[in-house]
C-alpha positions in Angstrom: 72.3 123.0 92.9 76.0 122.1 93.3 78.3 124.6 91.7 80.7 123.3 89.1 84.4 123.3 89.9 86.9 125.1 87.6 88.0 121.7 86.2 84.3 120.7 85.5 83.7 123.9 83.7 86.8 123.5 81.6 85.8 119.9 80.7 82.4 121.0 79.5 84.0 123.7 77.4 86.2 120.9 75.8 83.0 118.9 75.3 81.4 121.7 73.4 84.5 122.3 71.3 84.5 118.7 70.3 80.8 118.8 69.4 81.4 122.0 67.3 83.9 120.0 65.2 81.1 117.5 64.4 82.6 114.8 66.6 80.1 112.8 68.7 81.7 112.5 72.2 79.3 109.6 73.0 79.0 107.6 69.8 76.5 104.7 69.6 78.7 102.1 67.9 80.5 98.9 68.6 84.3 99.4 68.9 85.9 96.0 67.9 88.5 95.6 70.6 90.8 92.6 69.8 93.6 92.9 72.3 94.2 93.9 75.9 97.2 95.6 77.6 98.5 92.7 79.7 98.2 90.3 76.8 100.0 92.6 74.4 103.0 92.9 76.8 103.1 89.2 77.6 102.9 88.1 73.9 105.3 90.6 72.5 108.3 89.1 70.6 111.2 91.3 69.4 112.0 88.7 66.7 108.7 89.0 65.0 109.3 90.5 61.5 105.6 91.5 61.0 104.2 94.2 63.3 101.2 93.0 65.2 98.2 95.2 64.5 95.8 95.7 67.5 92.6 97.5 68.4 92.5 98.5 72.0 90.2 100.8 74.2 90.3 102.3 77.6 90.7 105.4 79.8 93.4 107.9 79.2 95.2 108.1 82.6 98.2 110.3 81.7 99.6 112.3 78.8 102.9 113.8 77.7 103.0 116.1 74.6 106.4 116.5 73.0 106.0 118.7 69.9 104.3 116.7 67.1 104.3 113.5 69.2 102.5 112.5 72.4 102.6 109.6 74.8 99.5 108.6 76.7 98.8 105.8 79.2 95.7 103.8 78.5 94.0 101.8 81.2 91.7 98.9 80.0 89.9 96.2 81.9 93.2 94.2 82.5 95.9 96.8 83.0 97.8 99.7 81.5 99.8 100.3 78.3 101.6 103.2 76.7 100.4 104.6 73.4 102.6 106.6 71.1 100.8 109.2 68.9 102.1 111.4 66.1 100.2 114.1 64.2 101.0 112.7 60.7 99.8 109.2 61.7 96.4 110.2 63.1 95.8 113.0 60.5 97.1 111.7 57.2 94.8 114.0 55.1 93.7 117.6 55.3 91.3 117.0 58.2 93.2 118.0 61.4 90.3 117.7 63.8 91.7 114.8 65.7 95.1 116.6 65.9 93.3 119.4 67.7 91.5 117.0 69.9 94.7 115.3 71.0 97.4 117.9 70.8 95.3 121.0 71.9 94.2 119.0 75.0 90.5 118.7 74.2 91.0 115.2 75.5 91.0 115.0 79.3 92.3 112.4 81.7 89.6 109.8 82.3 88.2 110.0 78.7 87.6 106.7 77.0 89.3 106.4 73.6 89.8 103.7 71.1 93.2 103.0 69.4 94.0 101.2 66.2 97.7 100.7 65.6 100.6 98.3 65.9 102.8 97.1 68.7 106.5 98.1 69.0 109.2 98.6 71.6 110.4 102.2 72.2 114.0 103.3 72.4 113.7 103.2 76.2 112.6 99.5 75.9 108.9 100.0 76.8 106.4 97.9 74.9 103.8 100.3 73.4 101.2 100.7 70.8 101.9 103.1 67.9 98.5 104.8 67.1 97.3 105.1 63.6 93.6 105.9 64.3 92.0 107.4 67.4 88.3 107.4 68.3 86.7 109.3 71.2 84.3 106.8 72.8 83.2 108.7 75.9 84.0 112.1 77.5 84.6 112.3 81.2 83.2 115.4 82.9 84.7 115.0 86.3 88.4 115.0 87.0 89.9 111.8 88.5 91.8 112.0 91.8 95.0 110.7 90.1 97.9 110.5 92.5 100.8 112.9 91.7 104.2 112.7 93.5 106.5 115.6 94.4 109.5 115.2 96.6 108.4 111.8 97.7 105.0 113.0 98.8 101.7 111.7 97.2 99.0 114.3 96.4 95.4 113.7 95.4 95.5 110.1 96.8 91.9 108.7 97.0 92.5 107.0 100.4 89.6 108.1 102.7 87.8 104.8 103.5 84.3 106.4 103.7 84.7 108.1 100.4 86.2 105.0 98.8 83.1 102.9 99.9 80.6 105.6 98.8 82.3 106.1 95.4 83.5 102.5 94.6 83.6 103.3 90.9 86.3 105.9 91.5 88.1 103.6 93.9 88.3 100.9 91.3 89.6 103.3 88.7 92.5 104.9 90.6 93.5 102.5 93.4 95.6 99.5 92.3 94.6 96.1 93.9 91.0 96.9 94.6 89.7 95.2 91.5 92.0 92.2 92.2 90.2 91.8 95.6 86.8 91.5 93.9 88.2 89.3 91.2 89.3 86.9 94.0 85.8 87.2 95.5 84.4 85.9 92.2 87.0 83.1 92.2 85.9 82.1 95.8 82.3 81.8 94.7 83.1 80.0 91.4 85.3 77.5 93.1 82.7 76.9 95.9 80.0 76.3 93.3 82.3 74.0 91.3 83.0 71.8 94.4 79.3 71.6 95.3 78.3 70.8 91.7 80.9 68.1 91.3 79.7 66.5 94.5 76.3 66.2 92.8 74.3 68.8 94.8 71.6 71.0 93.3 71.7 74.8 93.3 68.3 76.2 94.1 66.6 79.5 94.9 64.3 80.2 97.9 62.1 83.2 98.8 63.7 86.4 100.1 60.4 87.8 101.3 59.0 85.4 104.0 56.0 85.4 106.2 58.1 84.1 109.1 61.7 85.1 109.7 63.1 81.6 110.5 66.3 79.6 110.4 68.5 81.8 112.6 68.4 83.9 115.8 68.5 87.4 114.4 66.4 90.6 114.2 64.8 90.8 110.8 63.9 93.7 108.5 60.1 94.1 108.1 58.4 95.3 104.9 54.8 95.6 103.8 53.1 93.9 100.8 50.4 96.4 99.6 48.4 94.0 97.5 48.1 91.3 100.2 48.1 93.9 103.0 50.4 91.9 105.1 53.8 92.4 106.7 56.7 90.3 105.4 60.2 89.7 106.6 63.4 89.8 104.5 65.0 86.5 105.1 67.6 86.1 107.8 68.5 82.6 106.6 67.6 80.1 103.9 67.6 77.0 106.2 64.0 76.1 106.7 63.1 76.3 103.0 66.1 74.3 102.0 65.2 71.6 104.5 61.7 71.5 103.0 63.5 70.5 99.7 65.3 67.6 101.5 61.9 66.5 102.7 60.7 66.6 99.1 63.4 64.2 98.0 66.5 66.1 96.9 69.8 64.4 97.9 71.6 67.7 98.5 70.7 71.3 97.9 72.5 74.6 98.3 71.9 78.3 97.8 74.3 81.2 97.4 72.4 84.4 98.1 71.7 87.4 100.2 70.5 87.4 103.8 69.3 90.4 105.7 69.7 91.1 109.5 68.5 94.3 111.1 71.5 94.6 113.4 74.7 96.6 114.0 77.3 97.5 111.4 81.0 97.2 112.0 84.2 95.9 110.4 82.8 92.3 110.5 79.0 93.0 109.9 76.9 94.4 107.1 73.1 94.4 107.3 72.9 92.5 104.0 75.4 89.7 103.5 76.1 86.8 101.2 75.8 83.2 102.6 76.0 79.7 101.2 73.8 77.1 102.8 74.1 73.4 102.0 72.0 70.5 103.2 72.8 66.8 102.4 70.7 63.8 103.3 72.1 60.8 105.2 75.0 62.9 106.6 75.9 64.2 110.1 78.1 67.0 111.5 81.2 64.8 111.5 80.9 64.3 107.8 80.2 68.0 107.3 83.4 68.9 109.1 85.5 66.8 106.7 83.6 68.2 103.7 84.2 71.8 104.9 87.9 71.1 105.3 88.1 69.9 101.7 85.9 72.8 100.4 88.0 75.6 102.1 91.4 74.1 101.3 90.3 73.8 97.6 89.1 77.4 97.6 92.3 78.7 99.2 94.5 76.9 96.6 92.4 78.2 93.8 92.6 81.8 95.0 96.1 82.0 96.4 97.9 79.1 94.7 98.6 77.4 98.0 96.5 76.3 101.1 97.7 79.3 103.1 96.5 82.9 103.3 98.0 85.9 105.0 95.8 88.3 107.0 97.3 91.2 108.8 100.7 89.6 109.1 99.3 86.2 110.2 99.7 83.1 108.0 96.5 81.1 108.2 96.6 77.5 107.0 93.6 75.9 105.5 95.4 72.6 105.1 93.2 69.8 106.5 92.5 68.6 109.1 91.4 71.5 111.4 91.3 71.3 115.2 88.1 70.2 116.8 87.2 71.5 120.3 83.9 71.3 122.2 82.6 74.7 123.3 82.6 74.0 127.0 86.1 72.6 126.8 87.2 75.8 125.0 85.7 78.0 127.8 87.4 75.8 130.4 90.7 76.0 128.5 90.5 79.9 128.4 88.9 80.7 131.8 89.4 77.7 134.0 85.6 77.4 134.6 83.8 74.2 133.8 80.2 75.2 133.0 79.1 71.6 132.3 77.0 71.0 135.4 76.3 74.7 136.4 72.8 76.0 136.6 71.7 79.2 135.0 72.4 81.4 138.0 75.9 80.0 138.4 76.6 80.6 134.7 75.2 84.1 135.1 77.8 84.8 137.9 80.6 83.6 135.6 79.4 85.9 132.8 79.4 88.9 135.1 83.0 88.1 136.2 84.1 88.5 132.5 82.2 91.8 131.9 79.3 90.3 130.0 76.3 92.5 130.0 73.7 90.1 131.5 70.1 90.7 130.8 67.0 89.0 132.3 66.0 87.6 128.9 69.2 85.6 128.6 68.8 81.9 129.1 71.6 79.3 129.8 72.5 79.0 126.2 72.7 82.7 125.5 74.9 83.2 128.6 77.3 80.5 127.4 77.4 82.0 123.9 78.2 85.4 125.4 81.0 84.0 127.7 82.5 82.2 124.7 82.4 85.4 122.6 84.0 87.4 125.3 86.7 85.0 126.4 87.4 82.6 123.6 86.2 83.5 120.1 88.9 86.1 119.3 91.7 83.7 120.3 91.2 81.1 117.6 93.4 82.2 114.6 93.9 79.0 112.8 90.7 77.2 111.6 89.1 75.5 114.5 85.8 73.6 114.7 84.0 74.6 118.0 81.6 71.7 118.6 78.8 70.3 120.8 76.8 73.4 121.8 74.2 73.3 124.6 70.6 72.6 123.4 69.4 76.1 124.4 71.7 77.6 121.8 70.7 75.3 119.0 66.9 75.0 118.4 67.3 73.4 115.0 70.0 70.9 115.9 69.8 67.1 116.7 70.6 66.2 120.3 74.1 64.8 120.8 74.2 61.0 120.5 76.3 60.5 123.6 76.5 63.9 125.5 73.2 64.7 127.3 72.2 68.4 127.1 74.4 69.0 124.1 73.8 69.1 120.4 75.6 67.9 117.3 76.6 71.4 116.1 79.8 73.1 115.2 80.9 76.6 114.3 84.1 77.2 112.4 86.3 79.9 113.9 89.1 81.5 111.8 91.1 84.6 112.7 89.0 85.1 115.7 85.6 85.1 113.9 82.9 82.7 113.0 82.9 81.7 109.4 80.5 78.8 109.3 77.7 77.2 111.4 76.6 73.6 110.9 74.5 70.9 112.5 73.3 67.3 112.4 69.8 68.6 111.5 66.9 68.0 113.9 64.4 65.9 112.1 62.1 64.9 115.0 59.0 67.0 114.5 57.8 66.6 118.1 61.2 67.6 119.5 61.4 70.5 117.0 58.0 71.8 118.1 59.1 71.8 121.8 62.3 73.7 120.8 60.2 76.3 119.0 58.0 76.7 122.1 61.1 77.2 124.2 62.2 80.0 121.8 58.8 81.6 122.2 59.2 81.5 126.0 62.6 83.4 125.5 60.8 85.9 123.3 58.2 86.5 126.1 61.2 87.2 128.4 62.3 89.9 125.9 64.7 88.1 123.6 64.1 89.9 120.3 66.3 87.4 118.4 64.3 84.3 119.5 62.7 82.2 116.7 59.1 82.2 115.7 57.2 78.9 115.4 57.0 78.0 111.7 54.0 75.7 111.5 54.5 74.8 107.8 58.0 73.7 108.5 56.8 71.5 111.3 54.2 70.1 108.9 57.0 69.3 106.4 59.0 67.5 109.2 55.9 65.5 110.0 56.0 64.0 106.5 59.5 62.8 107.4 63.0 64.2 106.8 65.9 61.8 106.4 69.0 62.2 108.6 70.6 65.4 107.2 73.5 67.6 107.8 73.5 71.3 107.0 76.0 74.2 107.0 76.0 78.0 106.4 79.2 79.7 105.3 79.5 83.5 105.4 80.9 84.4 101.9 82.0 87.9 102.8 84.1 86.8 105.8 85.5 83.9 103.8 86.6 86.4 101.1 88.2 88.6 103.7 90.3 85.6 104.8 91.2 84.6 101.3 92.2 88.1 100.3 93.9 89.3 103.5 91.3 92.0 104.2 90.4 93.0 107.8 87.2 95.0 107.1 84.1 93.6 105.5 83.6 96.8 103.6 86.7 96.0 101.5 85.1 92.9 100.0 81.7 94.4 99.3 81.3 96.5 96.2 78.7 98.8 97.8 78.6 98.4 101.6 75.8 100.0 103.6 76.7 103.5 104.6 75.1 106.1 106.9 73.4 108.6 104.6 75.1 112.0 104.4 73.1 115.1 105.2 72.5 117.1 102.0 71.9 120.8 102.5 69.6 122.2 99.7 69.7 125.9 99.4 66.5 127.6 98.3 66.7 129.8 95.3 66.2 133.4 96.2 
């Protein structure tokens, strides 16, 4: 069992002393908060003759005791405010218990307290709350890593990234700006949902546990259903189920939810991630490009107040229109090689020249994808639609209407990373079945990301699916762009972390 630190022992002693006074340190009661720190400051008016009475609550983050008076800093859900406390105000009668709690330091930094009082401005000009009643709402038993400064040096800063991600609750308490990032994440999703709803599209939910991992090329997580005694996959995409709903007669459907891919973790990847997928009937990928421009520009303005966002010193503009560039043209532009009429062996040779680890399982499309990733992807900083992918890379995409061997697909690149993937959806069931069979041939060659044939999805297409365009947008990467973050862990409350080894000592 972990030994308690000196501070933890001291706090438990304070806890017991408070209990011995007959004060419940964890009361079961509503505390009727009617004001917040930032609002109190913003709404204060020196000319008001009547003192504004307020009820506030939050964590005690600092304390200065000066004789019979004390100043504390209270942190609530919106910000911080100073509270002025005197012995006579909080203990007007013979009962001096609360005086002992406050002035004999039985309250610890991090404790939740409630304050009833009035707003005033101190002699130094700081807007504060003059406490008339204090209520202990919750006792903190662990000390917070509150930063202290001495000779310009910060001590006890909670800055280690791994510790911050493992203990996000502490990160949110002590590090300014962290909560703001997640509030912006919420605004990104709210704005996205508003745009989609106003366009008339229906938000839906589809299964997370699936009998076939379809809709993307990715390695799935596998779990077991005990009652049915079958293996199931955690979904890697929502695509095939959403298209079934288009077959069923919905004009447009979208889902914002978690996908799961059993792949590597780095600053741009987490094994579970949030994605928005949208499918709209009677549209194509050209329309989807224009809609995406409108959607992202609207989100950026809602989050940042302008259509630009700054990431790592780079100003990224989401002002429409975005550049549109075919993938083979992009590769030719960056390498000088035109892969258009090359066969698989020739493309394999080009890949080797650029250091791509070529495997026998890689087909023509996979090789082109790897060459693009190695030579091009990281160079597109401003939003750019990379279009017209080879058919081998796009098993769910309609063939290009005028470019043989290519498909009507685009990926949106921003700040060197893919943010969205979209198609003119393949709705020919015979062609779709052949594409699935080609994926199975790649699987036989060792491609563990190749798609499995989904017979029920083929059956749905055989009933007829109207011309449709679809898109998937990675919410986590989009939030990174809108908030200026360079690591996906900064925009996930609880990113996946490698477990720490815990050493358990046996009792002697």
